[in-house]
N, C-alpha and C positions, 0 to 999 in steps of 0.2 A: 703668882704671875701667870702661870700656865692656864689655870682655870679661868682667870679673868679675861685673858685674850681669847680663850675658847668661847666663853660666853659672849664676848664682843663680836666675834666673827660668825660663829656657827649658828647661834640662836636666831639672829635676823635672817640669815641665809635660809634656814629651815622654814621660816615663816613667809618669806617673800618669794622663794623660788616657785612654789606651786602657782602663785598668782602670775608670775612672769611667764611661766610656761603656758598657762591657760590663755594669757593675752597673745602670746606668739601663735599658738595653735588657732586662736580665733581668726587671725589674719589668713590662715590656710583652711578656711571653711569648716571650722569645728562645729559651729552652731547648726549649719545646714546638714552636716553628717549626723549630728546628734538627733535632730528632728526627723531625719529620713527624707529630706527634700533635696539632697545633693545629687548632682549629676555624676556620671561615671568618671569624668575628668577631675571633678572636685574631690571625689573619693580617692582617686589615685594620688593626687597632690597631697591630700591629708595623710594617707598611708605612708608616703615617702617621707613626709616631715616627721611623723611619729617614729619611723624607722631611724632617721638621722638622730633624733633626740635619744633614742634608746641605745644606739650603738656608738655614735661618735662622741657624745658628751662624756661618757665614762672613760673613753680612750683619751680624750683631751685632758680631763682631770688627772688621770693616771700619769700622763706624760709630764704634766706640771708638777705633780708630787715627786716623780723621779728626779726631775731637774732640781727641785728645791732640796730634797733630802740627800742628794748626791754630795752636798758640801758638808754633811755631818757624818761623824763616825761613832760607832759604839765604843764605849770604854774598853780598853784592852784588846781591841781588834788588831789584827796583824797589819803590817804595812803593805801587804799584798793587795788588800781590798781596794784601795784607791786606784791602783794600777789596773785591776780587772775592770772597774767601772769606767775607766777612761777609754778603754778600747771598744 
């Protein structure tokens, strides 16, 4: 069950995410930066977009993981753990 749901969710995400990010970056002058025809403003917008993808995407994914895994406990864990996570 675990491996099946892993394959169902992770494999398509690994295949589609580079295309999605390239499409989004193309809206922020990726092609012109790559060819060297971008203006200074276009380069600044592109750099800010790449920075946001590099920094904020992992933070958002980490927060989602914390929120999801907060409801699960390890076997034999003490009862103090949920109280610590709630604060």
